[in-house]
N, C-alpha and C positions, 0 to 999 in steps of 0.2 A: 504493500500500500504506500502510495506516495505521501510524503510529508507536505503539509501546507504551512508555510512560514510567512508571517507578516513583518514588514519593516515598520517600526513604530517610532515616531518622534515623541519623546516623553516630556511632560510638563515640568521640567526642571531647568529653568533658564540659567545655564552656566556654561562656560567654555567646554568643560569636560563632557557634558551631556548633549552638546549641540550637534548630534548626529543620529541617524536611525539605528535602533536596536532591534535585534532579531527575537521574535517571540513565536512559539509554536501555537498553531490554532488547534484547540482540542477537537476531537473527532465529531462531537455533537454540533460544533459551529461550522463544520466543514462545508465549503461551497456557499456560505452565506456572508462571510466577512469580506467587505470590499474596500478598496482604497477610498479615502475620504470619510470613513466612519471614525467615530471616537470609541476608544476601548478603555477598559480598566486593566492595568497590568501591575504585576508585582515589581517593585523597584527597590532593591535593598530590603529593609524590613517593612517598607511602606507599600500601600496600594495607591497608585496615582493614575491620572488619566493621560491618554496620549492620542495621537492621530495616526491612523494607518496610511502610509504613503504608497506602498506597493506590496505585491505578493510574490513569493518565489517558492521553489520546491527544495532548494539546498541552502545550507548555511556552512560557513567555515568553522562554526563552533560546534563542539561535540554535544554539550549539554545545554538545552534551551529551556527556559521557563515558559509556562503556558499563559496565554491571555486569560484573565479571570472572567470577564464578561464584556459583551459589546454594550455601548451606551446608546446606540442608534439602530433603528431598523433599516434605515437607508442612509447613504452617504450625505453628510452635511456640506462637504466640499466636493465640487465636481473636478474632473481631470484638469480642466484649464486653470481652476483656482489653485490646485495643488502645484501646478507648474509655476503659476504666478508667485506662489510662496517662495519658491527657489529664487526667482528673480528679485523679489523684495529683500530677501536675506542678503543677497549679493550687493544690491544697490544702496541699501540703507545701513549695512553693517549691523544687522540685528540678529537675534537668535531666531531659528526657524519656528520655534513654538510661538513667538510673538507674531510672526508673519501670518500664521494660521489663525491665531485667536482674533486678530484685528478684523478678520473677514466675517466673524460670526456676530449675531446680535447679542446684546448684553444678557438677555434672558437665558441663553444657553450657557452663560458663564456663572449665572446666579445659582442660588439654592433652589432646586425645583423637585417636584414629584413627577413621575412619568406614568402615563396611562396609555393603554393600547385600545384603539377602537376600530370599528368597521369603517372602511373608506366610504365616501359619499356614494349612495345608490347601490351599495353591495349588500346582498342578502347573506345571512349566516349559513344558509343551505349550500353555498358554493365552497365553503371551507372544508378542510379535511376533518375526518371523523371526530377526534377528541375536542377539536376547537369548536365544532358545530354546537356541541352541548354547552361549552363554556360561554359562547356568544349568544345562544338562543335566548337566555334570560337576562344577560347583562350586555348592554351595548358598549360598555367600557370596562376594561379590567386593569387591575393594578400591576405594574411591571414587577414589583417585588414579589407579589403572589405568583406571577407566572414563572419567575426565577425559581422559587421554592418548589413549584410543581414540575420543574424541568420542561416547561412548555416553550421556552424562548427559541430553541432551534426551529420548532414548528412555526412560531410567529415570524421568524426571519424569512423562512421559505415563502410564507403567504405574502409578506411585505414585498418580496422581490416580484411577486405577480401583481402587486398593486391593490390587493384586497384589504390590507390592514394599514393603519398608520399610527405613529406615536404622537402623543400630545405632551408638551412640557407645560406643567402648571407651575408657574413661577411663584415662589413663596413670598409674595409681596402683600401689601395691605389690600390691593385690589384682588378680589376673588375673580376667578375666570368667569366669563359670562355663561350662564346656563339658561336655557329656555326649554319649556315642555313641548315635546313633539309627539305626534300620534302616527302610527302606521298600521296597516292590516297585519293580523297574526295568521291569517289563512290565505290560501292561494286565490287568484283572481276568479277562477271557476267557482270555488266554494262561496266566494263573496256574492257572485251573481245569483247563485241558488238561494242564499240567505235573503237577498233583497226581495225575491219573489215570495218567499215564505212569510215575510213579516206581516202581522195583522194591520189593518187600516188604522187602528187607534194608536199604533206606535209610528205615526207618520214622520215625526222628527228624526227618530232613529233610522228609519228607512232612508230619509234624505241624506243623512251622514254617510251611510253605507254606499248609497248611489254615488256620492261624491268620489269615494275611493274606487268605484268601478271605472270612473273616467280618469282619475289621477291616482295611479297606484303607488306613487312614491310618498315618503314621509312628509308631513306638513306640520307647521307650528300650530299648537293648540289655539293660540289667539286668532290666527288667520282662519283656521277651520271654523271656529265659532262665528267669526264675522261673515265668512262667505256663505255658510249654510243658514245664517240668521237663527242660531240655536243657542243653547247654554252648555256650560262645561258638564253639567249634571247628565245631560243626554249622552255625551261622549263617554263619561264615566260608566254609565250603564252598559255600554257596548264593550268597554274594557272588562267589566265584570263577567260579561257573557263570553269572554275569551275570543272575541272576533277582532278586536283592536288591541294594540298594546301602547301604553304611555311610557315615555322615558325622557330623561334629561339629556339634552345635547348641548355641547359647547358651541357657541356662535362667535364669530370674529368680533373682537372689540373694535368698533368703528369710531375713530376719533371724529368723524364727520357725520355721525348718524342723525344729528338734529339739523343738518343743513341740506338743502336741496340745491343742486347745481344746475343752473339754467344751461341747457345744451346750446353750444355756439357753433356756428358754421364757419368754414374757412373764409377769410376776408379777401376781397380782390387785392392783388399785390400791385404796388406802384412799380414804375419802370425800373427804379434802382433795386427794389426788392427782387424783381424778376431776374435781373442781371446777377444778383448775388446768389439766389437760390439755385440757378442753373447748374453750376459746377458741382454743387452738393448732391443734387438729384442724380446727376450723371455718375458720380462716384458710387451712389447707392445702387443704381441700376447695373453698373458693370462690376459690382463687388470689388471695389478698389480701395486700398488703404491710402488715405491722404489726410493731412492735417490742414484745416481751413482756419484762418483768423478772420472773424467777422467783425470788422471795425466800423461801428456806426454810432453817431452822436446820440445823446440821451433822447429817447422818444422817437427813434427812427424806425421802430417796428421790427426789432431783432426777434422778439418773442414769436411773432407770426411766422417768421422764417423757420424757427425751431419747430413750431406746431405742424407746419405743412411738410417739413422734412420727415417728421416722426410719422405723420399720416401715411406717407409713401412707404416707410419701413414696415408699418403695421400691415398695410395691404399686401406686402410681400411675405407676410407670415413671420417677420422678424421682430426683435425687441429693441428698446431704447433706454439709455440711462441719461438723465438730465441732472447735472449738479448745479445748485445755486448756493451762494454763501448762506450760512446759517441765518444771518441777520435779515437777508431778503427773502427767506422762506415765509413770506407774509401770506396771510389768508388770500390776498389778491393773486399771488403767484399760483397757489394751490387751485384757486377758482379757475384760472385760465386753463390749466391742464385737465382738471376734473370736468370742466364745462365742455371741453372738446372731446375728451376720450372716456368720460364717465368712469365705469367700474374697472376699466383696463389700467387704471393708474394706482400704484402703491406709493405712499408718501412716507419718507423716513426722515424725521428730524428730532432735535433734542426736546421739543415740547411734548413728545409722546411718552407715556409710561413704558417701562421695560416690556410689559405685556402687549401693549399696542404695537410697539416696534416689532416684536417677535411675530405678531399676527401678520403685519405688513410684509415682513421678510418671508413668512411661510407662503403667502400668496404668490410671491415671486418664485419660490422654490417649487411650488406645485403647478407652475405655469398657468395660473389663473389670471395673471395680469401681463401686460405687454410693455408697460412703461414704469420705470422707477424714478421718482423725483425726490431728491434729498440733498443733504449737506455732504461734506467730505466722504464719510465712510460708505455712502450709497454707491460709491465707485466699485465696491466689491459685491454688488447685487448678484445673486447666483443664477443669472440668465445663461442660457447655453446656445443662443442663436442671435447674437447681437448684430444690429444693422446700423446703429449710429450711437456715438457718445457725444454729449453736448456739455460744455462747461461755460455757464453764463458768468459774467463779471470775472473773467479768467485772471484778472490782475490781483484779485483778492488774496491777501496773505493767509487767510484762514484755510486755504486749500492745502497748506503745509501742516502736517502733524508735528507737534513739538515734543512728543515723547515717543519712545520706541514703539513700532518702527517709524523712523522719521521720514515718511514718504510724502511726495507731492502728488495730489490727485491727478494733476495734468500728466505727469509721467506714467502713472498707473493706467490712465485712460488710453494713452498712446500705445502702451505695451499690450493692453487687452485688444485694442482695435487691430493691431498687427495680426494677432491670432485669428481674428474673425474676418480679416481683410475688409474692413469697413471704415467710413470716414469719422474723423473727430472734428467737431466744430468748437472753436474757442471764441466766445463773444465778449466784446467790451467796448465802452465808449472811450476808455483810457487804457489801452492794452499795456501789459508790463513791458518794460524795455526789452527784456529777453525775447518775448514772443514777437514784438514788432521788428526787432533786429533779424530774427529768423525769417520773418515774412519778407523783409527787404532782400535777404540773401536767397530768396526763393526756396528755402527749406520748408516753410509753410506757404500755403496759397492764400494771398490777401484778397478779401472781398470787402468792398466799402459801401457804406450807406451814409452819404455826406449830409443829407438833410432830414428834418423831422417829417413824420407821416403826413400831416395836413399842411405841410409847408409853413407851419407856424414858425415865427422867428424864435431863435434862442433868446432866453431872457436877457434884458439889459443889466449889465453888472457894474456896480460902482464900488470902488475900493476907498475906504475911509482910513486916513492916517490917525490912529488914536493918540499919537504924540502931540499932534496939533490940538486935538480935543483937550488934552491935559493942559497945554499952554494957555488955552482959552478959558481955563478954569472949570471944565466939565470933568468932575471926578467920577461920574456914573459909569457903569459898564455898558451903557447904551450911548452911542453917538447921537447928536441932535437929529441928524438926518434919519437914522433908524427909528427914533422915537416918533418923529413926525409921520413917518410912513406907517408905523404900527397904528397910530391914531386914525390915519386916513383909511386903513383897511377896516378898522372897527366901524367907522361911519358907513362905509360901503357894504358892510356885512360880508366881507371876503375873508379868507383864512390866511394865516401866516405860519411859517415854520422857523423856529429859532434853533440853531445848531451850536452845540458846544461839546468839545470832545473830552469832557471830564465829569465824572459823577461826584457825589459828595457835595459839601458846602464850600470849604476852602481847601486849597492844596496843602497849606501848612500853617502852623502857628509859630509866631516869632516874637521875641521880646524886643521892643523898640529901643530899650536902654543899652543892653549888652549884645544884642544880635543872636541870642541863643535860639536855636530851632529844635523843636521836639522831634527826636529821631526814634526809630524802632530799636529796642535793646538787642534784638536778634539779627537785624538786617541793617546794612548801611544805607538807609533811605528814610526820608522824613515821613512822619505819620500824617494821614489825611483826616481832616475834621469832618465828622458827620453830625449835622445839627439835630436831626430827628430824635436820636437817642443820646445827644450830648456826649459823643464818644470820639476818641482818636483811634483810627484803625490803620493797620499796615496792610496794604493790598497784596503783599507778597507772602507773608507767613500767617496772616490772620490775627496777629497780636492786637489786643484792644486795651485802652486805658482811658481814664477820665480826663477831662480838660482842666489844665491847671489855671488857678485864678491869679497865681503869682509866679514870677519866673523862678524855676528851680535853681538857677545859677546865682542871680543877684537880688532876688526877692522883690524886684520891681513889679508894680501893678500894670505896667504898660504892655500887657500881652495883647497882640493884635492878630487878626486872621488875614492871611495873604492868599492871593490867587482866587480863582472863581470856579465854583462847581455848579451843577444844575440846580441843586436845592437853593443855593444863594440867589441864582437868577430868578427862580420862582418867587422867592420872598420879595425881591426888588420889584418884580413886575406887579406884585400885589399892592405895593406902595404907590407906584407911579401910574399904573393903569388898573385901578381897583375894579372897573367895570368889565375888564377882559376875563373871559373864562379860559383857563390854562390847563392843558393836559401835559404832564411830565412823563417822559419815557426814558428810563435808564435801567441799569441792572437792579437798582433798589426797588423800582416800582413794577418791574415786569417779572419778578422772581416767581410768582405763583402761576400754576398751570392755567393757560387760557387768558391771562391778564393782558398779554401783548395784543392778542386779537381783539379783546374787549375794548381796550383803549383806542385802537385804530378805528374800530367800528363806530365808537362814540364820535370820534373826530370826523369820520366820513358823513355821519348823520347830522353834522352841524351842531353837536352839543358843546363845542368849544371853538374859540376864535384863534387860539395860538397853540401850536404843538411844539413843545420844547423838549429837546432830547439830545442824546449822544449819538455815536455812530449808527445805532440801529435805525435811525430815521433817515439816513443818507441814501438808502438804496431802495429801489423797487417800488416806492410809493407813487401812486398815480391818482391824485384827487383833482377833480376839475376846478374846485374853488380856491386852490392855493395860488395866490398871485404874488406873494412876497416871501423871500427866503433871506434870513439874516444869519450870517456867520459871526458869532460874537468874538472869537479870537482865533485868527487863522494861524497863530504862531505856536499853538500847543504842541504840534508835531514837528515843526520846522527845526527846532534846536535840539532834537534827540541825538545821542551819539550813534547814528545809524546812517550808512551811506545811501539808504533809500528814503531818507526823511523828505527830501524835496519831491521825489516821485510820489510818495504817499500823500503829501500835502496837496499836490496838484490834482491827484486822482480824487481825493475826498472833496475838495472844493468844487471840482467839475461835476461830480456826482450830485452833491447837495444842490448846486445851482440848477441842475436838471430837473429838480422837483417842481420848479415854478413854471407857470404858463404852459402846461402841457395840453390844454384844451382850447376853448374859445377865448378865454380871457388872457390878455398878455401878462407876462410875469416880469418881476424885477428882483434883483439880488443885491444885497449889501454885504460886503466883506470888510469886517473891522480887523485891523492889523497894526502891529508896531513895526513891521518890516515891509512897507508897501513896495519898496524897490526890489524885493527879492523876485527873481524871474518866475519861480513857481506860483507865486501869488498873482503877479502881473498877468501871466499867460493863462492862468485859470480864469481870470477876469474876461479874457477875450475867447476863452475855450479853444485856444490854438494848440492842439496836441502836437502837430508836426514841428512847430518851432520849438516847443518844449523838448521834444525828442532830440532835436539837433543839439540844443544847448546842453542837455543832460548827458548825452552820449560823449560830447567833447570832454566833459569833466570826468566821466567814468573811464575814458581812455587814458587820460593823463594820470589818473590815480590807480590804475590797474584794478578796476572793479568789473563785475559782470555788466553787460554780456561779453566783454572782451576777455575776461578771465573767469575761471571757475574758483569757487571758494570752498575751503573745508575749515571748520572751527573745532578746535580741541579744547574742552573745558575741564579743568581739574579742580576738585573741591575736597576739603578736609577741615576738621575742627582746629588743627594747628597751622598757623600761618607759615612757619618755616618748612613744614612737611610739604605744603602745597608748592611753595616757591622752588624747593629742591627738585620735586618731581617734574614740575613744568620745565625747569631748565634742562633736565635730562631728556625730556621728550623733544624739546626744541633742537637740542644738539643732534639727536638721532635723526629728526626730520631733515635738518640741513645736510646731514651726511648722505641722505638717500635721494634728494631731489636734484633736478638739473639747475644750472645757474640762472635759467630764465624764471624760475619760480621765486616768489617773494615770501619770506617767512617772517612774520611779525610776532614778537614776544620773546620771553615770557612777560606778560603784562597783566595787571589786575583787571578783572572784568569791570564793565561800566557800573554794575552794582557789585561791589567787592565782597559783600557778605550777605547771605540769605540764610535764615534759620540757623544762625550760629555756625555756619560753615563758610570758610574763606574760599574765594573763587579766583582762579587765575586762568588765563587762556593763551592759546597760540593760534594765529590765523594764517592759513596758507593760501596764497593766490597763485594759480598756475594755469597754463594753457594746455600742454600735452604732457602728461606724466604717466606713461604706461604702467608704472609700478605703484601708483598712488594707492589703489584699493588694497594691494598686498601689504604696503607699508602701514596703512591705517589699521588693518586687521592685526598686524604684529603688535602694534602699540596696545590695542584693546586686549589681545590675548595675554600680553605681559602683565597688564594691571588687573585683569580679571582673576588671574590665578591668586593674586595677593589681596583677597577681599577682607582678610582679617584686620588689616591695618586701618580700614575705614576710609581709604583713599578711593574717590570715585572719579573715573575718567569717562567723559562722554564725547562722542564725535558726531558732528552734524555736517553732512555733506550738502553743499548748497544751502547754507542757513538763511532763514528769513528774519530771525531775531538775533541781534548780536549782543543783546544785553546780558 
């Protein structure tokens, strides 16, 4: 008899275990364990879970331990995702177990119970003998019970035929949704005979049975009662007569069940939209892999191009993934996709509970939907026949994951699209410099939408120099011009949006006598003042403290709040425009589930005059009545120690400006700044991306930054400062000895935030063009320091980092 052996990647993230281990498949599981399933295996004295990556019949090892039990009836990762795991491991320098785990919904990683149930529309009579009896009276059985009774191998065989499925019941506060269902307990023939037999006085019962002679499949009790216009007592009587059976069935948690989506039809395309969509449709039809950069000003109708391209893909029987930044996964965005494709859309974003996310993921896995719309992690949606991948607002930094595996969704999309030879569409009004440079070099195919849909003019932008306002004695956070325009909009009953990239009340608290600033005791960064609960908070480690009334250094009473946050602006608005109704949107007000949507709906319905918020209001909002956008301080991002600071400022200002005047009413934008002469502020005012691109590229070239050079950032942290410095020096010397003279190695240097959570941080930045040994060298560094975990030294490497803090 041939041995069956599984290669298993075990859930022990360490250098020594980052490879496949051989395990023997016990005879009873023979032929049922497949690659992509999760299994429980013995590892040392422990039992741990792992992923089966492949099967074989021979092993170089004499004695093999056996797999304890499978965790799934069918693979949770398909062949393509398993291969993608290898690619992720290689490209992000992570452990393979991390690469597989990032592809699964959180519910599969949480604590859960497992149940097995009949697949939709399957009768117990088609199952093999012992299972028939088991499922005749129970529509769902417990996995643990099945294990004890030795039934699991039989269940696996049935699952392979598609007659059974496993349900994960996440141990959350939310119970899974159960509804009462009714189905016939006898065959269709017997049912027809019973209908004839029923006496005239049992008219209602007769009607219920007749209903099932027309629809033989299970139906929800509520629906049955409504359709036959009867009561549940009538149905209960038939259950007692053993003609029908009542049971509980799990239904999908639908995050949108209380909303109806008005079906929309494809809109006629403008000439420039027609020109832009042509090459995309051509790539879909010829099954060709190509990357398109759809560069269109705000309001130019990029979404319609996405929708019509997806329509084409669905008609060809293929599937689509659409990524949108978490912030712009607004109800509006969901509406557009659900309105066009109805139930063929699964939506994955952080506003859903673990259970809801799992249900949406399962719809994809069961091929019940054709389109997945979601934030970054939706790029791993388990489709098997992709026809297009779309990344909207492709310049967004949130597409890069900041913890292991440090992948960029754009790179993953391109890798998956190569496998399926299908197009990738990257859309943006302000493309990242890297993407635009690739389009200029013809690596990507550039498609342009130069004007807005209804040929509306872009809003008029005015830049206000706040230094002048100060000189004229205006100490308020609102310039005179902005205040006048806010009053004007109130009179005209139009809406305004005020944007500020800081939550909280004030950035920091300082003593005016001695200059003392309250810092976090665990991190080298100032504490932020939150007025609502009168607290000082650290936004890095979560440290909280009360607000001092006297300076801890010199005991002076001159403690003052500096900088401006959204809470402070809200208070100020209340004083100067008491009649204005204000909605504030930031992390503090949108923490609760559904609050984001509720606040936006209130604003759309005209329940407020001013929407005040942080980054989350900069994207994707499309309200007809917004005619004024005010940016309170364009400088918050400009002066960060980040080479992308100018690019991010330009993108954000352009995006925010694009919220005004999108419909009939013309829009105006006021940008308040202390650096009006900075090119990123000036050019955002004229929305001139091309000129900005030229200016910024010149600076990037001189300073050896992307897209001219690649970057890798090595960060070292430890509780002892000297240990960090010594280790970083050693790493820098090794890097210098391994790279060519064209590479630039900066460091060792303290990180911009030198201490977080009582750990000192040092870094080394490598800028390089072509270094064939780069991956190998970085792996060597990681291997060297991962062996030595006892010392508490942590080394992390970010290839192509987006955050240099």
